[in-house]
Every structure is written in C-alpha cells, then in structure tokens.
Backbone bond lengths (Angstrom), bond angles and torsions (degrees), N, CA, C in turn:
res aa  C-N    CA-C-N  psi(-1)  N-CA   C-N-CA  omega(-1)  CA-C   N-CA-C  phi
1 X - - - 1.465 - - 1.523 109.85 -
2 X 1.305 116.74 138.59 1.460 122.94 175.22 1.523 108.51 -106.28
3 X 1.326 115.55 130.70 1.453 121.21 -171.48 1.524 110.17 -130.48
4 X 1.324 116.81 136.58 1.458 122.46 175.90 1.523 109.07 -104.63
5 X 1.331 116.37 135.60 1.461 122.27 176.56 1.522 107.74 -109.60
6 X 1.333 116.10 116.56 1.454 122.29 -178.00 1.525 107.82 -119.00
7 X 1.327 116.42 108.89 1.462 121.82 -176.79 1.522 110.81 -112.48
8 X 1.322 115.61 155.19 1.463 122.22 169.28 1.537 111.65 50.91
9 X 1.323 115.63 55.16 1.468 120.99 178.03 1.529 110.34 -70.71
10 X 1.311 117.25 -35.21 1.464 123.68 177.04 1.531 112.58 49.13
11 X 1.313 115.51 45.85 1.453 120.30 172.53 1.513 115.63 66.00
12 X 1.319 117.65 14.73 1.470 121.20 -178.77 1.529 108.71 -88.33
13 X 1.316 115.63 86.45 1.462 121.01 -176.83 1.527 112.65 -62.61
14 X 1.341 120.98 -44.46 1.470 118.83 179.73 1.531 112.95 -58.60
15 X 1.334 117.57 -38.47 1.458 120.10 177.51 1.522 110.73 -64.99
16 X 1.332 116.45 -43.80 1.464 120.19 179.12 1.524 111.27 -61.53
17 X 1.320 117.35 -43.51 1.469 120.15 -179.75 1.527 110.79 -58.15
18 X 1.336 116.82 -42.61 1.462 120.33 -179.84 1.531 111.13 -65.65
19 X 1.329 116.37 -41.60 1.464 119.60 179.25 1.525 110.82 -66.04
20 X 1.319 117.31 -41.81 1.465 119.15 -179.96 1.528 111.47 -63.16
21 X 1.319 117.98 -32.53 1.467 120.02 174.21 1.522 110.34 -60.53
22 X 1.340 117.11 -42.93 1.474 120.60 178.19 1.517 111.17 -69.72
23 X 1.322 116.26 -38.23 1.466 121.06 178.57 1.528 110.19 -57.57
24 X 1.314 116.44 -43.79 1.473 119.71 179.68 1.526 110.95 -66.73
25 X 1.331 116.47 -41.18 1.471 119.01 178.40 1.524 111.64 -64.63
26 X 1.333 116.66 -28.68 1.464 121.19 179.57 1.526 112.60 -82.71
27 X 1.335 116.72 1.29 1.477 122.45 178.30 1.531 111.80 57.56
28 X 1.320 114.75 45.82 1.456 121.48 178.85 1.531 109.80 -72.36
29 X 1.332 115.59 143.70 1.461 121.39 -179.10 1.522 113.46 -98.53
30 X 1.350 116.40 -21.14 1.463 119.79 -171.51 1.527 108.72 -158.63
31 X 1.317 116.46 152.05 1.458 122.35 179.67 1.527 109.07 -123.38
32 X 1.324 116.37 137.76 1.462 121.84 168.87 1.523 108.02 -114.05
33 X 1.318 115.99 126.58 1.462 122.67 176.46 1.523 107.12 -100.55
34 X 1.325 116.05 113.97 1.459 120.58 -169.86 1.516 115.69 -93.17
35 X 1.319 117.80 37.13 1.457 121.15 174.72 1.512 114.01 93.69
36 X 1.316 114.67 159.67 1.459 125.31 -179.30 1.531 113.03 61.27
37 X 1.320 115.15 50.33 1.466 120.10 159.61 1.532 107.90 -63.36
38 X 1.327 115.33 -29.91 1.465 123.92 -179.62 1.526 109.61 -116.67
39 X 1.332 119.32 160.12 1.449 127.11 -12.29 1.526 111.60 -83.71
40 X 1.326 115.82 164.82 1.453 121.09 -178.98 1.511 110.45 172.09
41 X 1.327 117.60 -178.97 1.467 120.50 -169.64 1.518 116.57 -76.96
42 X 1.344 120.00 -26.45 1.464 120.60 -176.37 1.529 110.72 -137.40
43 X 1.327 118.66 52.15 1.469 120.18 -172.72 1.520 113.18 -64.72
44 X 1.339 116.71 -38.86 1.462 120.37 -179.32 1.529 110.41 -65.64
45 X 1.331 117.08 -37.61 1.464 120.42 178.66 1.529 111.43 -72.22
46 X 1.330 116.53 -32.14 1.462 120.19 174.68 1.529 110.17 -61.71
47 X 1.325 116.93 -46.55 1.467 120.02 179.02 1.520 111.44 -59.83
48 X 1.327 116.08 -41.18 1.472 119.27 -178.15 1.527 111.36 -71.92
49 X 1.319 117.05 -33.87 1.461 120.11 175.73 1.520 110.61 -63.63
50 X 1.318 117.28 -42.17 1.464 121.00 178.91 1.532 110.58 -67.70
51 X 1.319 117.01 -38.00 1.467 120.64 -179.36 1.515 112.16 -65.74
52 X 1.334 117.77 -25.61 1.465 121.56 -179.01 1.530 112.09 -107.97
53 X 1.333 116.68 17.46 1.471 120.34 -177.31 1.521 113.16 -72.04
54 X 1.328 116.32 -18.24 1.458 119.88 -176.63 1.511 113.76 83.62
55 X 1.338 117.37 4.92 1.463 122.33 -179.07 1.527 109.94 -122.80
56 X 1.336 117.36 149.44 1.463 119.21 171.95 1.528 109.73 -63.74
57 X 1.329 116.64 137.39 1.464 121.66 -178.24 1.524 109.07 -128.40
58 X 1.342 115.82 127.22 1.467 122.29 172.82 1.525 108.20 -105.65
59 X 1.330 116.75 136.80 1.459 122.22 178.80 1.524 109.96 -114.86
60 X 1.327 116.98 141.34 1.456 121.62 161.40 1.533 106.96 -122.86
61 X 1.318 116.41 159.76 1.458 117.89 -176.27 1.525 111.57 -94.53
62 X 1.332 114.29 155.09 1.452 122.26 173.14 1.515 109.96 -120.81
63 X 1.313 115.95 -172.71 1.458 119.92 -179.55 1.532 111.61 -64.26
64 X 1.330 117.58 -28.31 1.462 119.84 177.27 1.520 111.92 -65.36
65 X 1.321 116.49 -42.34 1.470 119.91 178.09 1.530 110.91 -66.38
66 X 1.336 116.91 -37.63 1.465 120.04 177.79 1.526 110.38 -59.49
67 X 1.334 116.18 -42.68 1.464 119.88 -179.91 1.527 111.43 -64.29
68 X 1.338 117.30 -42.71 1.467 120.61 179.00 1.529 110.35 -63.83
69 X 1.325 117.28 -42.73 1.462 120.29 -179.87 1.529 111.21 -66.03
70 X 1.319 117.57 -37.05 1.466 119.68 176.55 1.529 110.18 -62.29
71 X 1.333 116.25 -42.78 1.470 118.84 178.09 1.527 110.86 -62.58
72 X 1.328 116.69 -43.82 1.465 120.10 -178.70 1.528 111.79 -64.60
73 X 1.341 115.92 -26.59 1.464 119.95 178.36 1.525 112.26 -84.72
74 X 1.342 116.57 2.37 1.452 120.16 178.23 1.515 114.43 84.60
75 X 1.339 116.26 15.14 1.458 120.41 179.22 1.529 110.41 -107.06
76 X 1.304 117.20 156.53 1.456 121.89 173.58 1.519 107.91 -76.37
77 X 1.349 119.11 125.15 1.471 120.17 179.03 1.527 110.63 -56.09
78 X 1.314 116.17 114.61 1.462 121.64 -165.00 1.522 113.93 -67.62
79 X 1.324 118.02 -27.24 1.463 120.06 -175.47 1.524 112.76 -113.70
80 X 1.330 116.42 18.23 1.458 121.37 179.72 1.528 108.82 -107.73
81 X 1.337 118.68 122.72 1.466 119.81 176.35 1.524 111.10 -56.82
82 X 1.327 116.15 149.02 1.466 121.38 -174.41 1.527 112.31 -55.54
83 X 1.330 117.17 -36.24 1.472 120.66 -177.49 1.519 112.28 -63.81
84 X 1.342 117.68 -24.49 1.466 121.20 -176.64 1.531 113.00 -99.30
85 X 1.312 117.73 -2.18 1.469 119.54 -177.80 1.526 112.99 -66.66
86 X 1.350 120.20 -33.45 1.472 118.25 174.49 1.528 113.06 -61.10
87 X 1.311 117.76 -30.65 1.460 121.56 177.15 1.517 110.70 -67.66
88 X 1.335 116.17 -42.28 1.470 120.09 176.80 1.524 109.73 -62.80
89 X 1.323 116.65 -44.17 1.475 120.47 -179.99 1.530 110.33 -61.21
90 X 1.321 117.74 -45.40 1.464 121.30 -179.87 1.523 110.16 -60.28
91 X 1.327 118.09 -43.74 1.459 120.86 179.04 1.525 111.05 -61.42
92 X 1.324 117.13 -43.67 1.469 120.36 179.84 1.520 110.99 -61.80
93 X 1.328 116.68 -37.58 1.466 120.55 -177.32 1.522 113.20 -70.28
94 X 1.332 118.01 -17.83 1.464 120.83 -179.52 1.526 112.73 -78.13
95 X 1.328 117.26 -15.26 1.460 120.88 -169.99 1.523 112.08 -89.36
96 X 1.318 115.61 142.39 1.457 120.98 172.84 1.522 109.44 -75.68
97 X 1.317 116.07 167.42 1.463 120.84 177.86 1.527 110.74 -59.58
98 X 1.338 116.66 -39.90 1.468 120.10 -179.90 1.531 110.77 -66.36
99 X 1.328 116.69 -39.47 1.462 119.69 179.26 1.524 111.15 -67.99
100 X 1.316 117.30 -37.12 1.471 120.46 177.05 1.527 110.57 -63.89
101 X 1.322 116.56 -42.59 1.470 120.16 179.42 1.523 111.04 -64.90
102 X 1.336 117.13 -40.62 1.463 120.62 178.92 1.525 110.81 -64.62
103 X 1.325 116.58 -42.96 1.463 121.25 179.53 1.522 111.14 -57.79
104 X 1.313 117.26 -39.98 1.467 121.37 -178.43 1.527 112.56 -66.02
105 X 1.334 116.70 -16.84 1.472 120.47 -178.92 1.533 112.70 -95.93
106 X 1.326 119.06 -5.86 1.457 119.06 -178.92 1.530 109.99 -64.25
107 X 1.321 118.68 135.79 1.465 121.01 178.26 1.531 111.17 -82.51
108 X 1.322 115.84 169.09 1.466 121.11 179.12 1.521 111.44 -79.93
109 X 1.322 117.13 -34.09 1.464 121.49 -176.69 1.524 110.18 -138.24
110 X 1.331 114.92 168.21 1.466 121.97 179.20 1.518 107.78 -147.99
111 X 1.325 116.66 141.50 1.459 121.50 176.76 1.526 108.94 -125.56
112 X 1.335 116.93 130.03 1.457 122.43 178.43 1.524 109.61 -134.07
113 X 1.316 116.09 145.82 1.471 119.97 173.16 1.526 107.93 -96.62
114 X 1.330 115.47 114.99 1.458 122.06 -174.95 1.516 110.53 -122.67
115 X 1.326 116.12 -175.30 1.468 120.65 -176.32 1.520 112.64 -62.18
116 X 1.323 118.01 -25.96 1.465 121.44 -179.22 1.524 112.15 -93.53
117 X 1.323 117.22 3.85 1.459 121.83 178.39 1.518 111.71 116.33
118 X 1.327 115.60 -160.63 1.451 122.43 -179.92 1.526 107.96 -77.42
119 X 1.335 117.08 119.54 1.465 121.18 -174.50 1.526 108.60 -116.37
120 X 1.335 114.51 130.17 1.458 122.64 -179.09 1.525 107.82 -110.43
121 X 1.325 117.35 124.98 1.462 122.57 -178.36 1.529 109.34 -107.08
122 X 1.334 116.00 133.40 1.456 121.44 174.72 1.525 107.76 -147.00
123 X 1.329 116.52 169.03 1.462 118.39 -178.91 1.525 111.06 -82.58
124 X 1.322 117.62 -58.34 1.462 121.42 -178.61 1.531 110.12 -109.26
125 X 1.338 116.63 -69.74 1.462 121.48 170.95 1.526 107.86 -132.49
126 X 1.330 118.12 167.48 1.467 119.56 -178.69 1.522 114.13 -61.35
127 X 1.338 117.17 -18.28 1.458 118.63 -174.61 1.532 113.80 -108.36
128 X 1.350 117.42 -12.09 1.464 119.06 -171.16 1.526 109.36 -158.76
129 X 1.337 116.81 128.19 1.466 120.79 -178.10 1.532 112.62 -79.18
130 X 1.343 117.85 -2.34 1.463 120.99 -178.78 1.525 114.34 -110.29
131 X 1.311 118.62 -12.49 1.465 119.72 -173.93 1.528 111.75 -65.90
132 X 1.326 114.95 144.16 1.461 121.22 -179.82 1.518 109.78 -113.47
133 X 1.332 115.19 129.22 1.457 121.39 167.46 1.517 107.00 -145.83
134 X 1.311 116.74 161.00 1.458 121.40 -177.25 1.525 109.75 -133.11
135 X 1.322 115.26 -176.53 1.468 119.14 177.56 1.517 111.68 -66.39
136 X 1.344 118.26 -13.01 1.461 122.06 -179.29 1.520 113.56 -97.76
137 X 1.332 118.38 -9.87 1.464 120.47 -177.83 1.528 109.97 -64.62
138 X 1.333 118.65 129.20 1.467 121.47 -176.23 1.530 112.99 -59.43
139 X 1.321 114.89 144.38 1.465 121.37 -179.83 1.523 112.81 -55.84
140 X 1.347 117.53 -38.31 1.456 118.37 -173.73 1.525 112.62 -65.37
141 X 1.338 117.57 -21.15 1.463 120.27 174.72 1.525 111.84 -81.23
142 X 1.329 115.88 -26.33 1.462 120.42 -170.93 1.526 114.31 -98.65
143 X 1.321 117.61 -31.14 1.463 119.69 -175.88 1.525 112.53 -55.49
144 X 1.359 120.44 -44.09 1.470 119.24 178.60 1.521 113.86 -64.12
145 X 1.337 117.27 -19.18 1.459 120.97 -179.59 1.520 111.27 -85.39
146 X 1.342 117.07 -40.18 1.459 120.70 -172.36 1.530 114.02 -95.17
147 X 1.314 117.68 -29.06 1.466 119.03 -176.46 1.523 112.61 -61.81
148 X 1.343 120.03 -38.33 1.470 119.51 -179.48 1.526 114.76 -62.33
149 X 1.325 119.31 -14.34 1.463 119.37 177.46 1.518 112.28 -68.87
150 X 1.342 116.69 -22.75 1.472 121.66 -176.17 1.524 111.39 52.55
151 X 1.310 116.41 36.90 1.463 121.83 179.60 1.521 109.55 -109.14
152 X 1.326 115.51 150.71 1.465 119.18 174.99 1.522 110.38 -70.05
153 X 1.335 116.13 -36.63 1.461 122.38 -176.19 1.529 108.87 -138.18
154 X 1.331 115.76 137.25 1.463 121.64 169.31 1.518 107.29 -115.58
155 X 1.329 116.58 127.67 1.470 121.78 178.31 1.522 108.00 -111.71
156 X 1.326 115.32 126.05 1.460 120.28 -175.90 1.526 110.27 -132.79
157 X 1.325 116.21 -172.84 1.459 122.63 178.41 1.508 109.69 -150.78
158 X 1.324 118.12 -127.63 1.455 127.12 170.25 1.528 114.62 77.90
159 X 1.337 118.81 -45.37 1.463 119.89 -176.91 1.525 112.39 -92.11
160 X 1.339 118.27 -3.94 1.470 122.79 171.91 1.530 113.72 65.93
161 X 1.339 116.91 21.68 1.466 121.31 178.07 1.524 109.18 -129.72
162 X 1.338 118.55 114.73 1.462 119.63 -178.67 1.524 111.96 -70.01
163 X 1.333 115.07 141.94 1.465 121.44 171.41 1.520 109.00 -158.99
164 X 1.309 115.23 167.21 1.467 123.13 -179.54 1.523 105.75 -143.35
165 X 1.345 117.63 111.00 1.464 121.11 -174.74 1.517 110.00 -144.11
166 X 1.313 116.04 164.89 1.458 121.69 173.26 1.520 108.89 -99.30
167 X 1.328 115.20 137.65 1.456 122.74 171.50 1.513 106.05 -123.07
168 X 1.328 116.82 100.47 1.454 119.80 -171.51 1.513 109.79 61.15
169 X 1.316 116.89 -121.36 1.476 121.59 -179.68 1.519 112.28 -95.40
170 X 1.332 117.40 2.04 1.459 121.17 -174.01 1.525 110.49 -105.83
171 X 1.317 116.51 129.22 1.462 120.80 172.02 1.525 107.76 -80.89
172 X 1.324 117.36 121.74 1.454 122.46 -177.79 1.528 108.31 -114.98
173 X 1.313 115.26 123.03 1.466 121.80 -174.98 1.526 109.12 -123.71
174 X 1.320 115.64 127.90 1.455 120.67 170.27 1.523 107.23 -99.40
175 X 1.321 116.80 120.53 1.467 121.27 -177.01 1.521 113.13 -77.77
176 X 1.337 117.72 -3.66 1.455 120.36 -178.51 1.520 111.41 76.77
177 X 1.312 115.74 -169.30 1.464 122.36 -175.72 1.517 111.47 -117.09
178 X 1.323 116.02 129.56 1.467 120.57 173.57 1.524 110.59 -67.27
179 X 1.325 117.17 -44.57 1.455 120.18 -167.69 1.506 116.96 -103.48
180 X 1.354 118.16 -19.25 1.467 121.50 -176.42 1.527 109.96 -141.08
181 X 1.313 119.00 65.84 1.463 120.32 -175.50 1.518 112.55 -68.35
182 X 1.322 116.49 145.33 1.458 121.81 165.82 1.525 105.48 -102.77
183 X 1.327 115.59 99.56 1.461 121.71 -172.45 1.517 108.65 145.14
184 X 1.328 117.23 -153.75 1.474 119.70 -178.35 1.529 111.65 -59.05
185 X 1.347 118.10 142.09 1.464 120.40 176.05 1.526 110.80 -57.63
186 X 1.319 115.89 147.95 1.457 121.69 -177.37 1.510 109.45 132.57
187 X 1.307 116.83 -157.32 1.461 122.25 -176.73 1.522 109.75 -130.30
188 X 1.331 116.50 130.11 1.462 121.63 178.81 1.521 110.22 -106.76
189 X 1.330 115.88 141.49 1.460 121.92 179.44 1.513 108.47 -159.89
190 X 1.324 117.28 -178.89 1.467 120.99 -178.40 1.518 110.27 -132.92
191 X 1.333 114.37 146.55 1.459 122.55 176.83 1.524 108.15 -118.98
192 X 1.320 116.32 127.48 1.467 121.61 178.10 1.516 108.96 -116.52
193 X 1.321 115.97 124.47 1.444 122.13 176.18 1.524 112.94 120.52
194 X 1.352 116.50 113.78 1.464 126.71 -1.71 1.525 113.56 -77.22
195 X 1.362 118.77 -22.97 1.461 122.76 174.63 1.524 109.11 -107.47
196 X 1.331 116.63 -176.58 1.459 121.29 175.11 1.517 108.45 -105.98
197 X 1.329 116.17 126.96 1.458 121.83 -175.37 1.525 109.75 -132.06
198 X 1.333 116.37 128.25 1.456 121.00 173.32 1.523 108.90 -80.33
199 X 1.319 116.67 130.85 1.464 122.09 -175.86 1.524 110.57 -117.72
200 X 1.340 116.70 151.16 1.466 123.14 173.08 1.521 107.79 -131.43
201 X 1.326 116.14 127.24 1.463 122.27 -177.49 1.529 109.86 -114.80
202 X 1.310 116.14 125.62 1.463 121.26 174.45 1.524 109.94 -88.48
203 X 1.334 116.84 150.40 1.460 121.02 176.62 1.523 108.33 -151.07
204 X 1.322 116.98 175.08 1.460 122.46 -176.37 1.529 109.13 -74.25
205 X 1.323 116.27 97.62 1.456 121.30 -173.34 1.524 112.01 -69.74
206 X 1.321 117.52 -40.61 1.465 120.25 -178.95 1.527 110.86 -63.36
207 X 1.321 116.06 -44.23 1.466 120.04 178.58 1.532 110.30 -65.79
208 X 1.324 116.55 -39.36 1.458 119.92 177.82 1.523 110.76 -62.37
209 X 1.328 117.01 -42.23 1.465 120.57 179.17 1.526 110.97 -61.85
210 X 1.330 116.96 -39.26 1.466 120.64 177.66 1.528 110.78 -61.63
211 X 1.318 116.44 -45.02 1.467 120.17 -178.86 1.529 110.84 -65.28
212 X 1.319 116.42 -38.26 1.459 120.29 -179.97 1.523 110.67 -67.58
213 X 1.315 117.50 -42.49 1.474 120.49 179.36 1.528 111.18 -62.89
214 X 1.315 117.64 -26.93 1.469 121.63 -178.76 1.529 112.71 -90.55
215 X 1.328 117.72 3.99 1.466 121.41 -171.76 1.523 113.98 -79.31
216 X 1.323 117.85 -18.42 1.458 120.15 -173.72 1.517 113.99 86.68
217 X 1.300 117.13 -0.58 1.469 123.03 179.85 1.531 109.56 -65.40
218 X 1.331 118.64 133.84 1.470 120.18 -177.32 1.526 114.37 -59.32
219 X 1.308 117.62 -31.12 1.462 120.87 -179.28 1.513 113.19 -106.32
220 X 1.344 117.24 30.78 1.464 121.18 -170.34 1.527 112.97 -62.76
221 X 1.327 117.92 -46.13 1.462 119.88 -177.00 1.526 111.31 -62.80
222 X 1.319 116.33 -44.29 1.461 120.49 -179.98 1.526 110.92 -65.34
223 X 1.343 115.92 -41.80 1.459 119.54 179.79 1.529 110.28 -62.09
224 X 1.324 116.94 -46.39 1.463 120.36 -179.00 1.522 111.10 -60.69
225 X 1.332 116.62 -41.55 1.461 120.35 -176.66 1.523 112.45 -73.87
226 X 1.353 116.15 -47.19 1.465 119.75 -167.95 1.526 114.47 -99.88
227 X 1.321 117.36 -15.45 1.466 119.18 179.93 1.518 112.89 -110.36
228 X 1.343 116.76 -19.72 1.458 120.54 -177.98 1.528 111.34 -111.61
229 X 1.331 116.53 -59.52 1.465 119.86 -172.13 1.523 112.87 -76.82
230 X 1.326 117.46 -44.42 1.461 120.88 -177.06 1.522 110.39 -140.28
231 X 1.322 117.35 72.90 1.465 118.86 179.33 1.518 111.26 -67.90
232 X 1.331 117.90 157.62 1.461 120.43 176.49 1.524 110.72 -64.78
233 X 1.316 116.06 152.75 1.459 119.92 179.59 1.526 109.88 -78.82
234 X 1.335 115.26 159.17 1.461 119.68 175.35 1.522 110.52 -60.86
235 X 1.322 117.10 -36.72 1.463 120.72 -179.38 1.529 110.64 -61.81
236 X 1.336 117.05 -42.48 1.461 120.60 177.40 1.530 110.95 -59.83
237 X 1.328 116.10 -45.25 1.457 119.92 -176.50 1.521 111.82 -71.54
238 X 1.326 117.24 -35.50 1.462 119.64 177.20 1.521 110.79 -64.15
239 X 1.326 117.19 -37.51 1.473 119.97 175.46 1.522 110.45 -64.31
240 X 1.332 116.05 -39.94 1.462 119.93 179.28 1.523 110.94 -63.57
241 X 1.344 116.67 -42.85 1.461 120.83 -177.19 1.528 112.41 -81.79
242 X 1.342 117.83 -16.74 1.446 119.81 -175.01 1.508 111.09 62.66
243 X 1.319 116.96 -131.52 1.466 121.10 177.50 1.526 111.71 -91.92
244 X 1.313 116.57 17.10 1.469 119.45 177.95 1.511 111.12 100.96
245 X 1.323 115.06 162.40 1.476 120.32 -176.57 1.503 112.67 -113.62
246 X 1.304 118.18 9.31 1.466 119.40 -179.23 1.512 109.61 -63.31
C-alpha cells in the first residue's frame, strides 16, 4: 500500500489541491491527515476536497482541532492567545453540523502496519498535541517519549519543518506542513511505500494568495504574505525554538 501523510494543512486549499494532484500521480492508496486542518482560510473547503478525493482518508486531531472543539463546546480555547481567538471562532462557524460531529470523533493517534513496519502517527508527540521538538532536540529528552510507542517509525507534524532522524531505536519523521511551511514556499508532505520519502510540491503562490485574500478569513492578508508568499525559514524557527521545548 502507498500512503500519503498530509499534516498542518491550515485551511490552505490551493496547497492541498496541488498536493492531491501529486498524490494521484504517485498512485497513492490512502491518505493520513496528521492534524491541524484548522485554523486557516478555507478549512471547510479543505474538508470537502478531501471527502471527494476518491481515496480513503484517516484523520487525527492536532492542537488546532482542539481549539475549534473547545470553542464549539462554549469554552475559551485554553491555549490560544486572545488575539487569535476570532480566527478560531471564524473557522468553527464555517463548519456544517455534520462536519462538527465528524471532527469530534477524530482520534489523537493512529497506528498502521505498512511496508516500512509498524508506523505510529501523531500530531506533535505521542503524548501531547502541543509539545514542540525539532531535529535539534537532544535524544535524551525524546527517547522516553517515543520508545513507549514500540513502533518502527513515528510520523508527526506540528512544527512545520520536515526532518527524518533516529531517536533511540525509533525513526521519527516530521512530514512538514502542507499549508504553512517553515522553509521554502510550497507544500511539504510525506509518501510511504515502499520506502518513506519527504516530498515538496510547488504551486502557483500568487494565485493562491489572491484566493486566500478573497476568502473572508480574518487573518487572510497575513496568511497570504507570511505563510504562502514568504514563509519564515527553518533557520529562523530553529533559533526561536532553540533545542526544543519538550
């Protein structure tokens, strides 16, 4: 089986469309969405695009979905700064009742047996959808987190920077971000089968920025400028994170 891992789409429909074109050319059999479909400029359209992709799709939730669900439950999203809460509210308001019910059923993690062995999927780490670590975080901080999965490979996202490293006996792969990359503009994702390969897809950034600005999203201009046209570099973000926050 060939499987595509698409993480951190963040409502960027033009990026998703470009990746799905490559996914079809790669003869993928199944898609795993590794959290953070939300928040972003076209989250409802992203869900509908995935629903009509013609492929089986598995979802797990990320911190973005947790924030949307907290809002839908009438609570203040506990880990979202006040300035960003209108964005969470706007994303929640775009969803139909059926989409809200489906979102509430997404699990935190997923385990599949694939050509590369037993693969464990999570958003940030196996224990927490908010934890931050990078390719520079020391092994001694990470081994106690990843070893209990007893998986050959753990595939994660959250920090929007692709990498492939060993943590003790576990291969840990960050598939990067489809919709908000930290690094070269475009969309990052992963292809599994028969090996695991990190992929980067280019698309029409100017046209994507136009569509995003017309979406009605409260943060559309900033998203188009800083997440599509000129995203921050991995080096900038690694300096911000230091050796990680785990």
